[in-house]
C-alpha positions as CSV (number, residue, x, y, z in Angstrom):
1,X,-99.6,-205.9,-31.1
2,X,-95.8,-204.8,-29.9
3,X,-94.3,-206.9,-32.0
4,X,-90.6,-208.9,-30.7
5,X,-88.2,-206.8,-32.9
6,X,-89.8,-203.6,-31.0
7,X,-89.2,-205.0,-27.7
8,X,-85.9,-207.0,-28.3
9,X,-84.3,-203.3,-30.0
10,X,-86.2,-200.3,-28.0
11,X,-83.3,-198.9,-25.6
12,X,-80.8,-200.0,-26.3
13,X,-77.2,-198.7,-28.0
14,X,-75.7,-201.4,-30.0
15,X,-71.7,-200.7,-31.0
16,X,-70.3,-202.1,-34.0
17,X,-67.1,-201.9,-36.3
18,X,-66.9,-201.0,-39.7
19,X,-63.5,-203.6,-40.6
20,X,-63.0,-202.0,-44.0
21,X,-62.8,-198.8,-43.6
22,X,-61.3,-198.5,-39.7
23,X,-64.5,-196.9,-38.2
24,X,-66.5,-197.6,-35.0
25,X,-69.7,-196.7,-34.5
26,X,-73.2,-197.3,-32.6
27,X,-76.4,-197.4,-32.7
28,X,-78.9,-196.2,-30.3
29,X,-82.7,-196.5,-30.0
30,X,-84.7,-194.8,-27.1
31,X,-88.4,-195.5,-26.3
32,X,-89.5,-195.8,-23.0
33,X,-86.3,-194.3,-21.7
34,X,-86.8,-191.0,-23.5
35,X,-90.5,-191.4,-22.6
36,X,-89.5,-191.0,-19.3
37,X,-87.3,-188.9,-19.6
38,X,-89.6,-186.0,-20.7
39,X,-92.9,-186.3,-18.9
40,X,-91.3,-185.7,-15.3
41,X,-91.6,-182.0,-17.2
42,X,-94.1,-180.1,-18.8
43,X,-91.5,-178.9,-21.2
44,X,-93.0,-176.9,-23.9
45,X,-92.6,-178.6,-27.7
46,X,-89.3,-176.7,-28.5
47,X,-87.7,-177.1,-25.5
48,X,-89.3,-181.0,-25.5
49,X,-87.1,-181.5,-28.7
50,X,-83.6,-179.8,-27.3
51,X,-84.0,-182.8,-25.0
52,X,-84.3,-185.4,-26.3
53,X,-81.6,-184.3,-29.0
54,X,-79.4,-184.5,-25.7
55,X,-80.6,-187.6,-24.6
56,X,-80.3,-189.8,-27.9
57,X,-76.4,-188.0,-28.0
58,X,-75.7,-188.9,-24.6
59,X,-76.8,-192.4,-24.9
60,X,-74.6,-193.1,-27.9
61,X,-71.6,-190.9,-27.0
62,X,-72.4,-192.9,-22.7
63,X,-71.7,-196.2,-23.9
64,X,-68.2,-196.1,-24.0
65,X,-67.9,-195.0,-20.4
66,X,-66.5,-197.9,-18.0
67,X,-68.5,-199.2,-15.2
68,X,-69.9,-197.2,-12.5
69,X,-68.7,-194.1,-14.8
70,X,-70.6,-191.0,-15.2
71,X,-70.9,-188.8,-18.0
72,X,-72.5,-185.6,-18.5
73,X,-73.8,-183.5,-21.4
74,X,-74.1,-179.7,-20.6
75,X,-75.1,-177.3,-23.3
76,X,-75.3,-173.7,-22.1
77,X,-76.8,-170.7,-23.8
78,X,-77.7,-167.0,-23.9
79,X,-80.7,-167.8,-25.4
80,X,-83.9,-168.5,-23.7
81,X,-82.9,-171.9,-23.3
82,X,-80.3,-171.5,-20.4
83,X,-79.1,-175.2,-19.7
84,X,-79.6,-178.6,-20.9
85,X,-78.2,-180.9,-18.7
86,X,-77.6,-184.7,-19.4
87,X,-76.6,-187.6,-17.2
88,X,-75.7,-191.2,-18.8
89,X,-75.0,-193.5,-15.7
90,X,-72.5,-196.8,-16.4
91,X,-73.7,-200.0,-15.4
92,X,-73.0,-201.2,-12.4
93,X,-71.8,-204.6,-13.2
94,X,-71.9,-206.4,-16.0
95,X,-74.6,-207.5,-17.7
96,X,-76.9,-204.8,-15.7
97,X,-78.7,-201.9,-17.7
98,X,-77.0,-197.8,-17.6
99,X,-79.3,-195.3,-16.6
100,X,-79.7,-191.9,-18.5
101,X,-82.0,-189.5,-17.1
102,X,-82.5,-185.4,-17.8
103,X,-83.5,-181.8,-17.7
104,X,-83.5,-178.4,-19.0
105,X,-84.0,-174.3,-17.4
106,X,-85.3,-171.7,-20.0
107,X,-87.3,-167.9,-20.0
108,X,-90.9,-168.8,-20.0
109,X,-90.7,-165.3,-21.2
110,X,-88.2,-164.9,-23.8
111,X,-88.5,-168.5,-25.2
112,X,-89.8,-168.4,-28.9
113,X,-92.8,-171.1,-29.4
114,X,-92.4,-171.3,-33.7
115,X,-88.6,-171.2,-33.5
116,X,-86.4,-173.8,-35.0
117,X,-85.5,-175.2,-31.2
118,X,-81.2,-174.8,-31.8
119,X,-81.8,-171.3,-32.1
120,X,-82.8,-170.2,-28.6
121,X,-79.6,-171.4,-27.1
122,X,-77.6,-168.5,-28.6
123,X,-74.0,-168.3,-28.1
124,X,-72.6,-170.4,-25.3
125,X,-70.7,-173.7,-25.0
126,X,-71.4,-177.1,-24.8
127,X,-69.7,-179.6,-22.4
128,X,-68.9,-183.3,-22.0
129,X,-67.7,-184.5,-18.4
130,X,-67.1,-188.0,-17.1
131,X,-66.8,-188.6,-13.6
132,X,-64.3,-191.6,-13.1
133,X,-65.9,-192.0,-9.9
134,X,-64.2,-191.6,-6.4
135,X,-60.8,-190.4,-6.3
136,X,-60.4,-189.8,-9.7
137,X,-60.5,-186.2,-11.3
138,X,-63.3,-185.6,-13.0
139,X,-62.8,-184.7,-17.3
140,X,-64.1,-181.8,-18.1
141,X,-64.2,-180.4,-22.3
142,X,-65.7,-178.0,-23.4
143,X,-66.7,-176.2,-27.2
144,X,-68.6,-173.1,-28.6
145,X,-72.3,-173.3,-29.4
146,X,-71.8,-174.3,-33.2
147,X,-73.3,-175.7,-36.5
148,X,-76.7,-175.8,-36.9
149,X,-78.0,-178.4,-33.7
150,X,-76.7,-180.0,-30.4
151,X,-75.3,-182.9,-33.6
152,X,-73.0,-180.3,-34.8
153,X,-72.1,-179.2,-31.3
154,X,-71.8,-182.7,-30.7
155,X,-69.4,-183.4,-34.0
156,X,-66.9,-180.4,-33.7
157,X,-66.4,-181.0,-29.7
158,X,-64.9,-184.4,-30.8
159,X,-63.0,-183.0,-33.6
160,X,-61.3,-180.2,-31.4
161,X,-61.4,-181.5,-27.9
162,X,-60.9,-185.1,-28.8
163,X,-59.7,-184.8,-32.0
164,X,-61.3,-187.9,-33.4
165,X,-64.0,-187.0,-36.4
166,X,-67.2,-187.9,-35.5
167,X,-70.8,-188.4,-37.1
168,X,-74.0,-188.2,-35.4
169,X,-77.5,-189.1,-37.8
170,X,-80.0,-188.5,-35.4
171,X,-84.5,-188.0,-35.4
172,X,-86.8,-187.6,-32.7
173,X,-89.9,-186.7,-32.0
174,X,-93.4,-188.5,-30.4
175,X,-94.7,-191.8,-32.5
176,X,-98.5,-193.3,-32.0
177,X,-99.4,-196.6,-32.4
178,X,-103.3,-197.3,-33.2
179,X,-105.2,-198.3,-29.6
180,X,-101.9,-196.3,-27.9
181,X,-101.2,-192.7,-26.6
182,X,-98.5,-191.0,-28.1
183,X,-95.0,-191.9,-26.9
184,X,-91.5,-190.7,-27.8
185,X,-89.3,-192.0,-29.4
186,X,-85.6,-191.0,-30.9
187,X,-83.2,-193.3,-32.7
188,X,-79.5,-192.2,-34.3
189,X,-76.2,-194.2,-35.9
190,X,-72.9,-192.1,-34.1
191,X,-69.6,-192.6,-36.5
192,X,-66.4,-192.0,-34.9
193,X,-62.6,-192.4,-37.1
194,X,-60.2,-194.7,-35.2
195,X,-57.3,-192.3,-34.1
196,X,-55.1,-191.1,-37.3
197,X,-51.8,-192.2,-37.9
198,X,-49.4,-189.0,-37.4
199,X,-49.8,-187.6,-33.8
200,X,-52.2,-184.6,-33.2
201,X,-53.3,-181.3,-35.4
202,X,-52.0,-178.0,-34.1
203,X,-55.3,-176.2,-32.6
204,X,-54.7,-173.3,-34.5
205,X,-55.1,-174.9,-37.8
206,X,-59.1,-175.1,-37.8
207,X,-60.7,-174.9,-41.1
208,X,-64.2,-175.5,-39.2
209,X,-66.3,-172.8,-37.9
210,X,-64.5,-170.5,-36.2
211,X,-61.0,-171.9,-36.7
212,X,-62.1,-175.0,-35.3
213,X,-60.9,-178.0,-36.6
214,X,-62.9,-180.3,-38.4
215,X,-62.1,-183.6,-40.2
216,X,-60.3,-182.6,-43.1
217,X,-57.7,-180.9,-40.7
218,X,-57.7,-184.6,-39.0
219,X,-57.4,-187.3,-42.0
220,X,-56.0,-187.9,-45.1
221,X,-55.0,-189.8,-48.0
222,X,-57.1,-193.3,-47.8
223,X,-58.2,-192.7,-43.8
224,X,-60.1,-189.8,-45.6
225,X,-61.2,-191.8,-48.5
226,X,-62.7,-194.4,-45.7
227,X,-64.2,-191.2,-44.0
228,X,-66.0,-189.7,-46.6
229,X,-67.4,-193.1,-48.2
230,X,-68.9,-193.8,-44.8
231,X,-70.5,-190.7,-44.2
232,X,-72.0,-190.8,-47.9
233,X,-73.9,-194.4,-46.8
234,X,-74.9,-193.2,-43.7
235,X,-76.1,-189.9,-46.0
236,X,-78.5,-193.0,-47.6
237,X,-80.0,-193.3,-43.7
238,X,-84.3,-192.8,-43.4
239,X,-86.0,-191.4,-40.9
240,X,-87.5,-194.9,-40.3
241,X,-85.3,-196.6,-40.3
242,X,-83.5,-194.7,-37.2
243,X,-86.3,-194.2,-34.7
244,X,-87.6,-198.1,-35.7
245,X,-89.8,-199.6,-34.8
246,X,-89.7,-202.4,-36.8
247,X,-86.3,-201.9,-38.9
248,X,-83.9,-203.3,-36.3
249,X,-80.7,-201.9,-36.0
250,X,-78.4,-205.1,-37.1
251,X,-80.4,-205.2,-40.1
252,X,-79.6,-200.7,-40.5
253,X,-76.4,-201.6,-39.9
254,X,-76.5,-204.4,-43.2
255,X,-78.1,-202.0,-45.9
256,X,-76.1,-199.4,-44.8
257,X,-72.8,-200.4,-44.6
258,X,-72.7,-204.5,-45.9
259,X,-69.7,-203.8,-48.1
260,X,-67.7,-201.9,-45.0
261,X,-68.1,-205.6,-43.6
262,X,-69.7,-204.3,-40.3
263,X,-69.0,-206.0,-36.9
264,X,-71.4,-206.2,-33.4
265,X,-70.7,-206.1,-30.5
266,X,-73.2,-206.7,-27.2
267,X,-76.0,-204.1,-27.4
268,X,-76.1,-202.3,-24.0
269,X,-79.5,-201.7,-22.6
270,X,-80.6,-198.1,-21.0
271,X,-83.4,-196.8,-18.8
272,X,-84.5,-193.9,-17.1
273,X,-82.6,-193.8,-13.7
274,X,-82.0,-190.9,-11.3
275,X,-79.7,-191.0,-8.3
276,X,-81.4,-188.3,-6.1
277,X,-82.1,-188.9,-2.6
278,X,-82.0,-187.7,0.7
279,X,-78.9,-188.5,1.3
280,X,-77.5,-186.4,-1.3
281,X,-79.6,-183.5,-0.5
282,X,-78.2,-183.4,3.2
283,X,-74.2,-183.9,1.8
284,X,-75.6,-181.1,-0.4
285,X,-76.3,-179.0,2.4
286,X,-73.8,-179.7,4.2
287,X,-71.4,-176.6,3.3
288,X,-74.3,-174.1,4.7
289,X,-74.6,-172.5,8.7
290,X,-77.1,-172.6,10.8
291,X,-78.4,-169.3,9.4
292,X,-78.4,-170.1,6.0
293,X,-80.6,-173.4,6.7
294,X,-82.8,-170.9,9.0
295,X,-83.2,-168.7,5.5
296,X,-84.2,-171.8,3.5
297,X,-87.1,-173.0,6.3
298,X,-90.6,-173.1,5.5
299,X,-93.5,-171.3,7.3
300,X,-94.3,-175.2,8.4
301,X,-90.9,-175.1,9.9
302,X,-89.2,-177.4,7.2
303,X,-86.6,-177.1,4.6
304,X,-87.3,-178.5,1.1
305,X,-85.7,-179.9,-2.4
306,X,-87.0,-180.7,-5.7
307,X,-84.8,-182.7,-7.8
308,X,-84.6,-181.0,-11.0
309,X,-84.4,-184.3,-13.0
310,X,-87.3,-186.2,-11.3
311,X,-89.3,-184.0,-9.9
312,X,-88.7,-186.1,-6.5
313,X,-90.1,-183.8,-3.3
314,X,-88.0,-184.0,-0.1
315,X,-88.3,-182.2,3.3
316,X,-86.1,-182.2,6.0
317,X,-86.4,-181.2,9.7
318,X,-83.6,-178.1,9.3
319,X,-81.8,-179.3,12.8
320,X,-80.8,-182.0,10.6
321,X,-78.9,-180.1,7.8
322,X,-75.7,-177.9,7.3
323,X,-72.4,-178.1,9.2
324,X,-73.8,-176.7,12.4
325,X,-76.5,-179.7,12.6
326,X,-77.6,-180.7,15.8
327,X,-79.5,-184.0,15.1
328,X,-78.8,-187.0,12.6
329,X,-80.9,-187.3,9.6
330,X,-83.9,-190.0,10.4
331,X,-83.7,-189.1,14.3
332,X,-87.5,-189.1,15.4
333,X,-86.1,-187.0,18.8
């Protein structure tokens, strides 16, 4: 039987603040959302693990974006795991769920199925992109792949690009309730120190891997003590507390940070959701000439497209595509 607590907190991100430490954070629980992300594809376990970690990172980071904004993570490497891409769509209206989707591109012939998943990325970069909507310039930030996990990469990104000390504690995997099929679950906590007093740190001052900035380069004095104390408390978290489903995020915060005066805000519901559609395919194809479209046309006389995120299949009359289109989409004649 599914408990009411499990129903209440699955697929949510709960923002909080530690008033004593001047630290903010979020607790994420992904159940059906993550299961739906991964069941769109038959990824090998080593790739599933990377997509799961990227998805929970995206939920934790994305909760801060405004209504109708989109946040994307991209992890590109020279190893067999070539690309991990995720999107978080902010709610269209207050009180509505956010949406998340993800996919991976990999070289199956080079993939080591027995290796630690992060090792399959190799040299590359970790990118955060924010789309603020029509007529707004998108934001893009990049840092090199660093550390031993995608969480480490995200922590490095925030220290280097935003100069905000950040910490993630994540866990994910398949969970099976007696009498039910195994399904993916993930949970995590994100901590961020409020922007420190004293302004920006010179980029060349980094003491982290490869000369990148770390929290030690950004914080000092009481701020550094608060950050160290909060991280030591987070170090005591157990995987079952992160992933649930029987430990409520509010109870977890009290257990970890009761001396830091935790204060919670409204939780954000997160669902799996894809933004693909025939009109977006038509728009993407509008840059091609009739000659290009002809090369894309199958023996059956149609142009096909498949969404990398959700696997949805589309077929089009070639005459409706490209900047030389002779028919409007949907025309029967």
